[in-house]
C-alpha positions as CSV (number, residue, x, y, z in Angstrom):
1,M,-5.2,-17.3,-8.5
2,L,-5.3,-18.7,-12.0
3,T,-8.4,-19.1,-13.3
4,H,-8.6,-21.2,-17.2
5,G,-12.3,-21.4,-17.9
6,A,-13.8,-21.8,-21.3
7,A,-12.2,-20.7,-24.4
8,P,-12.5,-17.0,-25.4
9,L,-14.1,-15.9,-28.2
10,A,-12.2,-15.2,-31.4
11,Q,-10.3,-11.7,-31.6
12,S,-11.8,-9.4,-34.0
13,A,-9.8,-6.0,-35.0
14,A,-11.5,-2.8,-34.8
15,P,-14.5,-2.7,-37.1
16,Q,-13.8,-1.4,-40.6
17,V,-17.1,-0.7,-42.0
18,P,-17.0,2.0,-45.1
19,P,-18.8,5.2,-44.8
20,G,-21.9,4.7,-46.1
21,S,-24.8,7.0,-47.3
22,G,-25.8,7.7,-43.5
23,A,-28.3,4.9,-43.2
24,R,-28.3,3.5,-39.9
25,D,-27.2,-0.4,-39.3
26,A,-29.9,-2.2,-38.2
27,A,-27.5,-4.8,-36.9
28,S,-25.7,-2.7,-35.1
29,G,-27.8,0.8,-34.4
30,L,-24.7,2.5,-35.1
31,G,-25.3,4.9,-38.3
32,A,-22.4,4.9,-41.0
33,A,-20.6,8.1,-39.8
34,Q,-20.3,6.7,-36.4
35,R,-19.4,3.6,-37.4
36,A,-16.8,5.3,-39.0
37,A,-16.0,7.7,-35.9
38,L,-15.6,4.5,-33.9
39,T,-13.1,3.0,-36.1
40,T,-11.3,6.0,-36.2
41,R,-10.8,6.6,-32.8
42,V,-10.1,3.1,-32.0
43,D,-7.3,2.9,-34.3
44,E,-6.2,5.8,-33.2
45,L,-6.2,4.3,-29.3
46,A,-4.3,1.5,-30.1
47,R,-1.5,3.4,-32.4
48,W,-0.9,5.8,-29.1
49,V,-0.2,2.4,-26.8
50,K,1.6,0.7,-29.1
51,E,3.9,4.2,-29.2
52,Q,3.6,4.2,-25.7
53,Q,5.0,0.5,-25.6
54,G,1.6,-0.1,-23.1
55,Q,-0.7,-2.9,-23.5
56,L,-4.6,-2.9,-24.6
57,S,-7.6,-4.8,-24.1
58,L,-10.5,-3.3,-25.4
59,H,-13.9,-4.7,-26.2
60,V,-17.2,-3.0,-27.4
61,V,-20.5,-4.6,-27.4
62,D,-23.4,-3.5,-28.4
63,L,-26.6,-5.1,-25.7
64,E,-29.3,-5.3,-28.2
65,T,-28.3,-7.3,-30.5
66,G,-24.9,-9.1,-28.9
67,R,-23.2,-7.5,-31.7
68,E,-19.3,-7.3,-31.1
69,L,-18.8,-3.4,-32.0
70,A,-14.8,-3.5,-31.6
71,A,-12.2,-5.6,-30.2
72,V,-8.6,-5.0,-29.8
73,E,-7.1,-7.8,-28.0
74,A,-10.4,-8.3,-26.1
75,S,-9.1,-11.5,-23.9
76,R,-6.1,-10.0,-23.2
77,A,-5.9,-10.2,-19.4
78,L,-4.5,-6.8,-18.1
79,N,-4.3,-4.9,-14.5
80,P,-8.2,-3.6,-14.9
81,A,-6.9,-1.2,-11.6
82,S,-10.5,-0.4,-9.8
83,N,-12.4,-1.8,-13.2
84,M,-12.5,-4.8,-10.5
85,K,-15.0,-2.8,-8.6
86,I,-17.5,-3.5,-11.5
87,V,-17.3,-7.7,-10.8
88,T,-17.0,-7.4,-7.1
89,A,-20.2,-4.9,-7.0
90,A,-22.0,-7.2,-10.0
91,A,-21.2,-10.4,-8.0
92,A,-22.2,-8.7,-4.4
93,L,-25.6,-7.6,-5.8
94,D,-26.2,-11.0,-7.8
95,L,-25.2,-13.5,-4.9
96,L,-26.4,-11.2,-1.6
97,G,-28.8,-9.6,-3.0
98,P,-30.1,-5.7,-3.3
99,D,-32.1,-5.7,-0.2
100,Y,-29.1,-7.4,1.9
101,S,-27.9,-5.7,5.2
102,F,-24.9,-6.4,7.8
103,R,-25.6,-6.4,11.2
104,T,-23.7,-5.7,14.2
105,G,-25.1,-6.3,17.3
106,I,-23.8,-6.4,21.4
107,Y,-24.2,-10.0,23.2
108,G,-24.0,-10.8,26.7
109,E,-26.4,-12.3,30.1
110,L,-27.7,-9.8,32.1
111,R,-28.4,-9.6,35.7
112,G,-31.1,-6.9,36.7
113,S,-28.8,-3.7,35.8
114,R,-25.5,-5.9,35.7
115,A,-23.9,-7.4,32.6
116,R,-21.4,-10.3,33.2
117,S,-19.6,-8.8,30.0
118,L,-20.4,-7.6,26.6
119,T,-19.6,-8.8,23.5
120,L,-19.9,-6.5,20.5
121,R,-19.7,-8.8,17.1
122,G,-20.1,-7.9,13.6
123,D,-20.6,-9.8,9.8
124,G,-18.9,-7.1,8.0
125,D,-20.8,-3.8,7.8
126,P,-18.5,-1.3,6.2
127,S,-20.3,1.5,6.7
128,L,-20.1,1.2,10.6
129,T,-20.0,4.5,12.6
130,M,-19.5,5.8,16.0
131,G,-23.2,7.1,15.4
132,D,-23.9,3.4,15.4
133,L,-22.0,2.5,19.2
134,W,-23.6,5.8,20.1
135,R,-27.3,3.9,19.6
136,L,-26.1,0.2,20.6
137,G,-25.1,1.9,23.9
138,A,-28.4,4.0,23.9
139,A,-30.4,0.9,23.7
140,L,-28.2,-1.0,26.2
141,V,-29.3,2.0,28.8
142,A,-33.0,1.7,28.1
143,R,-32.7,-2.0,28.5
144,G,-31.6,-0.7,32.2
145,V,-27.6,-1.9,32.1
146,S,-25.4,0.4,34.3
147,S,-22.7,-2.2,34.8
148,V,-20.9,-4.3,33.4
149,E,-18.7,-6.6,35.8
150,G,-16.4,-8.4,33.4
151,D,-14.4,-7.9,30.7
152,L,-16.0,-5.6,26.8
153,W,-14.9,-8.6,24.4
154,V,-14.7,-7.7,20.3
155,D,-15.9,-10.7,18.8
156,Q,-13.7,-10.8,15.1
157,S,-13.9,-14.3,13.9
158,R,-16.5,-13.6,11.4
159,F,-13.8,-13.2,9.2
160,D,-10.5,-14.4,9.6
161,A,-7.1,-12.4,11.0
162,Q,-6.0,-11.6,7.6
163,F,-6.8,-7.8,8.2
164,V,-4.3,-6.6,5.0
165,P,-5.8,-7.5,1.6
166,P,-3.9,-9.0,-1.1
167,A,-1.5,-6.6,-2.6
168,F,-1.8,-4.1,-0.3
169,E,1.4,-5.0,1.3
170,Q,3.3,-3.8,-1.5
171,Q,3.2,-0.3,0.4
172,P,3.2,-1.2,3.8
173,N,4.6,2.3,5.3
174,E,1.6,3.7,3.2
175,W,-1.2,5.7,6.3
176,A,-3.4,6.9,3.9
177,Y,-7.5,5.8,5.0
178,F,-7.5,4.0,1.3
179,R,-4.9,1.3,2.7
180,A,-6.9,0.8,5.7
181,P,-7.3,-3.2,7.1
182,V,-10.7,-5.2,6.7
183,S,-12.0,-6.8,9.9
184,A,-15.4,-8.2,10.5
185,V,-16.3,-5.1,13.1
186,A,-14.8,-2.1,11.6
187,L,-15.3,1.0,12.8
188,E,-15.6,4.3,10.6
189,A,-13.4,2.4,7.8
190,N,-11.0,1.4,9.9
191,T,-9.5,5.1,10.6
192,V,-9.1,7.7,12.7
193,T,-9.5,11.7,12.1
194,M,-6.7,14.2,13.7
195,N,-9.4,17.2,14.5
196,V,-7.5,20.5,15.1
197,L,-8.6,24.2,15.9
198,P,-6.8,26.9,16.3
199,T,-6.9,29.0,19.8
200,R,-4.6,32.4,20.2
201,A,-1.7,33.2,18.9
202,G,1.6,31.6,20.4
203,E,-0.9,28.7,22.2
204,A,-1.1,25.3,21.7
205,A,-4.1,24.2,19.5
206,R,-6.6,21.9,20.6
207,V,-6.5,18.6,18.9
208,W,-8.3,15.7,19.4
209,F,-9.0,12.1,17.9
210,D,-12.1,10.5,16.5
211,P,-12.7,7.6,17.5
212,P,-11.9,8.7,20.9
213,G,-10.1,6.1,23.2
214,F,-7.8,4.8,21.0
215,I,-4.8,6.9,19.8
216,E,-1.8,8.1,22.6
217,A,-0.7,11.3,21.7
218,S,2.3,13.3,22.6
219,G,3.9,16.9,21.0
220,S,1.2,20.0,20.0
221,I,0.4,22.0,17.2
222,R,1.2,25.9,17.6
223,T,-1.3,28.2,17.0
224,E,0.0,31.9,14.5
225,S,-0.9,34.5,13.9
226,S,-1.3,33.8,10.0
227,G,-0.1,31.5,7.7
228,E,-1.4,28.0,5.6
229,P,-1.4,24.7,8.1
230,K,0.9,22.8,8.3
231,L,0.6,20.0,10.0
232,T,2.3,16.4,11.0
233,L,1.0,13.4,12.1
234,A,3.3,10.2,13.0
235,L,1.5,7.4,13.8
236,T,3.4,3.9,15.4
237,P,1.8,0.9,16.6
238,S,1.8,0.7,21.1
239,G,0.4,-2.4,21.9
240,D,-2.9,-3.1,20.5
241,R,-3.6,1.3,19.8
242,L,-1.6,3.8,18.0
243,R,0.9,5.8,19.5
244,A,0.7,9.7,17.5
245,R,3.1,12.8,17.5
246,L,2.3,16.0,16.7
247,S,3.9,18.7,15.2
248,G,3.2,21.8,12.9
249,T,1.4,24.9,12.9
250,L,-1.6,26.2,11.5
251,G,-3.2,30.7,11.4
252,E,-5.4,31.6,14.4
253,R,-8.1,32.1,11.6
254,A,-8.0,28.8,10.0
255,A,-11.4,26.8,10.2
256,R,-11.1,23.1,11.6
257,Q,-8.6,20.9,10.0
258,R,-9.1,17.0,9.7
259,V,-6.1,14.4,8.9
260,V,-7.7,10.9,8.2
261,R,-4.8,7.8,8.4
262,R,-5.8,4.0,9.0
263,V,-5.4,2.2,11.8
264,D,-2.8,-0.7,11.7
265,D,-4.7,-3.4,14.0
266,P,-8.3,-3.4,13.9
267,R,-9.2,-6.0,17.0
268,L,-9.7,-4.1,19.4
269,F,-10.2,-0.5,17.6
270,P,-14.3,-0.7,17.8
271,G,-14.0,-2.0,21.7
272,Y,-12.1,1.3,22.9
273,A,-14.4,3.4,21.2
274,L,-17.8,1.6,22.8
275,A,-16.0,1.4,26.2
276,H,-15.6,5.2,25.9
277,V,-19.5,5.5,24.7
278,L,-20.1,3.4,27.6
279,R,-18.6,5.8,30.2
280,T,-20.3,8.6,28.6
281,L,-23.5,7.5,28.8
282,G,-22.9,6.4,32.7
283,V,-22.5,2.9,32.4
284,E,-19.7,1.5,35.4
285,L,-17.1,-0.4,33.3
286,Q,-15.1,-2.8,36.0
287,G,-13.2,-5.0,33.0
288,E,-11.1,-4.1,29.8
289,V,-11.5,-4.6,26.5
290,K,-10.1,-7.4,24.7
291,A,-10.9,-9.6,21.8
292,G,-12.5,-13.0,22.5
293,G,-16.7,-14.0,23.2
294,R,-17.0,-15.5,20.3
295,E,-18.9,-18.4,22.6
296,V,-21.6,-15.7,23.7
297,K,-25.1,-16.3,21.7
298,Q,-27.5,-14.2,23.4
299,E,-27.8,-10.7,21.9
300,L,-29.1,-8.1,23.3
301,V,-29.1,-4.8,21.1
302,H,-28.0,-4.5,17.2
303,V,-28.0,-2.1,14.6
304,S,-28.4,-3.4,10.9
305,S,-26.5,-1.4,7.8
306,R,-28.5,0.2,4.8
307,P,-28.8,-2.1,2.0
308,L,-26.1,-3.6,-0.4
309,A,-27.6,-1.8,-3.0
310,E,-27.3,1.8,-1.5
311,L,-23.7,0.4,0.2
312,T,-22.3,-0.6,-3.5
313,T,-22.5,3.4,-4.5
314,R,-19.4,3.7,-2.7
315,L,-17.7,1.1,-4.6
316,G,-18.8,2.8,-8.4
317,K,-19.3,6.2,-7.7
318,Q,-16.7,7.0,-5.3
319,S,-14.2,4.0,-5.9
320,D,-13.6,3.3,-2.3
321,N,-11.6,0.8,-2.0
322,F,-12.4,-0.4,2.5
323,Y,-16.1,-0.7,0.9
324,A,-14.7,-2.9,-1.5
325,E,-12.8,-5.2,0.7
326,M,-15.5,-5.5,3.0
327,I,-18.0,-6.3,1.1
328,F,-15.3,-8.7,-1.2
329,K,-14.9,-10.9,1.7
330,A,-18.4,-10.9,2.9
331,L,-19.2,-13.1,0.2
332,A,-16.9,-16.3,1.4
333,A,-18.5,-15.3,4.6
334,E,-22.2,-16.0,3.3
335,E,-21.2,-19.0,1.6
336,Q,-19.7,-20.6,4.7
337,P,-21.4,-19.9,8.1
338,G,-19.4,-20.7,10.6
339,V,-16.1,-20.3,8.8
340,P,-13.9,-17.4,9.2
341,S,-14.3,-15.5,6.0
342,S,-11.0,-15.3,3.9
343,F,-9.6,-13.3,1.0
344,E,-8.7,-16.6,-0.6
345,A,-12.4,-17.9,-0.2
346,A,-13.7,-14.6,-1.7
347,A,-11.5,-14.9,-4.8
348,A,-12.7,-18.6,-5.2
349,R,-16.4,-17.3,-5.0
350,V,-16.1,-14.3,-7.2
351,T,-14.0,-16.6,-9.4
352,S,-16.6,-19.2,-9.7
353,W,-19.2,-16.9,-10.1
354,L,-17.3,-15.0,-12.5
355,T,-16.6,-18.4,-14.9
356,Q,-19.2,-20.8,-14.2
357,K,-22.3,-18.5,-14.0
358,L,-21.4,-15.6,-16.6
359,G,-19.3,-18.1,-18.5
360,Q,-16.5,-15.4,-18.8
361,A,-13.0,-16.5,-18.2
362,S,-9.5,-15.7,-20.5
363,E,-5.9,-16.9,-20.0
364,G,-4.0,-15.3,-17.1
365,S,-7.0,-14.1,-15.5
366,V,-6.4,-13.4,-11.9
367,I,-8.7,-12.4,-8.8
368,L,-7.7,-11.6,-5.4
369,N,-8.4,-8.6,-4.2
370,G,-11.8,-6.9,-4.5
371,S,-10.9,-3.3,-4.9
372,G,-8.3,-3.6,-8.0
373,L,-5.6,-1.7,-5.8
374,F,-2.0,-2.4,-6.0
375,D,-0.7,-4.9,-8.5
376,A,-3.2,-7.8,-7.8
377,N,-5.5,-8.5,-10.5
378,R,-5.5,-9.4,-13.9
379,L,-8.8,-9.4,-16.2
380,S,-9.8,-8.8,-20.0
381,A,-11.9,-6.1,-21.7
382,R,-13.9,-8.8,-22.6
383,A,-14.8,-10.0,-19.2
384,L,-15.6,-7.2,-18.2
385,T,-18.6,-6.2,-20.7
386,G,-19.4,-10.0,-19.9
387,V,-20.5,-8.5,-16.9
388,L,-21.9,-5.3,-17.5
389,G,-23.8,-7.4,-20.3
390,Y,-25.2,-9.6,-17.4
391,A,-25.9,-6.5,-14.8
392,E,-28.1,-5.4,-17.2
393,E,-30.1,-7.7,-18.5
394,S,-30.8,-9.5,-14.7
395,P,-34.1,-8.0,-13.9
396,R,-33.0,-8.7,-9.9
397,L,-29.8,-6.4,-10.1
398,S,-29.9,-4.1,-13.1
399,A,-31.3,-0.5,-11.7
400,E,-29.2,-1.1,-8.8
401,F,-26.4,-2.2,-10.5
402,M,-26.9,0.6,-12.9
403,T,-27.7,3.0,-9.6
404,Q,-24.0,2.9,-8.1
405,L,-21.9,3.5,-11.3
406,A,-20.6,7.1,-12.1
407,V,-22.3,9.8,-14.7
408,G,-20.5,11.2,-16.7
409,G,-20.5,14.9,-16.1
410,V,-22.8,14.4,-13.3
411,D,-20.9,12.8,-10.3
412,G,-18.3,11.0,-8.6
413,T,-15.2,9.8,-10.6
414,L,-16.5,11.0,-13.6
415,R,-17.9,14.3,-12.8
416,S,-15.1,16.4,-14.5
417,R,-15.4,13.9,-17.7
418,F,-18.4,13.6,-20.6
419,T,-19.4,16.7,-19.3
420,Q,-20.8,17.1,-23.4
421,T,-23.3,14.3,-22.2
422,R,-24.1,15.8,-18.6
423,A,-28.0,16.4,-19.7
424,A,-28.5,13.1,-21.4
425,R,-26.7,11.4,-18.4
426,S,-25.7,8.7,-21.2
427,V,-22.3,7.4,-19.9
428,R,-22.2,5.6,-16.8
429,A,-18.8,4.0,-16.1
430,K,-16.1,3.1,-14.0
431,T,-12.8,4.7,-13.8
432,G,-9.3,3.0,-13.0
433,T,-6.0,4.3,-12.1
434,L,-2.7,2.9,-10.5
435,A,0.5,3.9,-11.4
436,K,0.8,2.9,-14.9
437,V,-3.0,1.6,-15.7
438,A,-6.0,3.6,-16.7
439,S,-8.8,2.0,-17.4
440,L,-12.7,2.6,-17.9
441,S,-15.4,0.2,-18.4
442,G,-19.6,1.0,-18.3
443,Y,-22.7,1.8,-20.8
444,V,-23.1,4.1,-23.1
445,M,-27.4,5.0,-22.8
446,R,-29.6,4.7,-25.7
447,P,-33.2,5.9,-25.4
448,G,-35.4,2.9,-26.2
449,R,-32.9,0.3,-26.6
450,R,-30.7,-1.9,-24.2
451,P,-26.9,0.5,-24.0
452,I,-24.0,-0.2,-25.4
453,A,-21.4,-1.6,-22.9
454,F,-17.5,-0.9,-23.4
455,S,-14.2,-1.7,-21.7
456,V,-11.2,0.1,-22.2
457,L,-7.8,-1.6,-20.6
458,I,-4.3,0.4,-20.6
459,S,-1.5,-1.0,-19.0
460,D,1.8,0.3,-18.5
461,V,1.6,3.1,-19.6
462,S,2.2,6.3,-17.5
463,D,0.6,9.5,-19.2
464,H,-2.7,9.3,-17.7
465,A,-3.8,12.7,-19.3
466,G,-3.2,11.2,-22.7
467,A,-4.9,7.8,-22.0
468,R,-7.8,9.1,-20.7
469,Q,-8.5,11.8,-24.1
470,R,-8.3,9.1,-26.4
471,T,-10.2,6.7,-24.1
472,D,-13.1,9.0,-23.8
473,R,-12.9,9.8,-27.7
474,V,-13.6,5.9,-28.2
475,V,-16.8,6.2,-25.7
476,M,-17.8,9.7,-27.0
477,A,-18.0,8.0,-30.8
478,L,-20.3,5.6,-29.0
479,A,-22.4,8.3,-27.3
480,A,-22.7,10.8,-30.8
481,P,-26.6,10.6,-31.9
């Protein structure tokens, strides 16, 4: 989706402020030595990216004064990688509200202790767990339900049938958890976990899968007297479930091993798990797990997610792609009640928010998915500092948006970066990494003043260590006392 918004602001070069006596510039809030250091570090980064035959979009702005402190091709739209999650988190907190929560329920008609059928329905909760299904099942039993005469339906109609986010098809054979599909009812982030416990040497290890009821397994893993775990889990679709082929070895003194993989088709996945829960709780199920049940309206029990403000920490601090795509798609569901949400509609809503409400657009801007995974989106550093400035200034979302970002030297994806600022907790930012992309956008906090917002997008460069080192030097020039 190509967006042509308002004309971008004029480009400016990195600041060329000659060093003076060390007096602080009231307009920029930076001392002369700090201004000189910023100029040096920005120039150093720009030269290095050029030598690497890469591309750079950089923008630094003082949110206290609105003054642009540095800019290099600031309106050039590049692949932001996971810096896209800055936009997704800010848009969701602004459009849905920090207190918004998702709802997952079981619907049906009761006749005494019998249900004609049951329907499991959700509106896109990215945090739904087996614990939630146990709570739903226990609540049904507490209502006196002892049997289900018909089928157990899974209603995924709040989202459309495109489970794979845009650009995720670029790695179709990737079974890692970070490429999990999205669905209106999504259990355990639409992943399965193989658990392996050693027994005695020469015997098969104990293997089980969570959530239960979805995997048909064959093969085995052998327990040996010693040795590092060597586990193989090969998954293939088998109807609406998955078939697993197991092999490998582990030592008899090894701790429990866990291997997490995405599911392929999420439509009935939570239904099989709920069927297991209900049977374990003593509820007789006479029918099958099927897709449908949209027409069933009577709610019997439900669970609600934690507030959105808490869920977004998975975006900023942990860079969780699944949470980002689920929240992204839910934005369209809320805008058009009754219409299945699509990635296209979500992208249109976020693009409209970015361009019309915030006035942030650059030639070549593209929004396709909400996580920034793979070769999908294009944003400029200027657009990202615009989002950062809007989020920081808004009383409605400022505190929650700040909280979800990683803190330099303290937590999340910045735990091992900016350790010099750990005590001050002054760097709060979002990282972004792909094969040839290294990005970092966020804030440098200042006592008694609004922060400095920065965005550094580097594309077509394979040397991630070199890119991070030089990016961090730019940020540390801003964080220097």
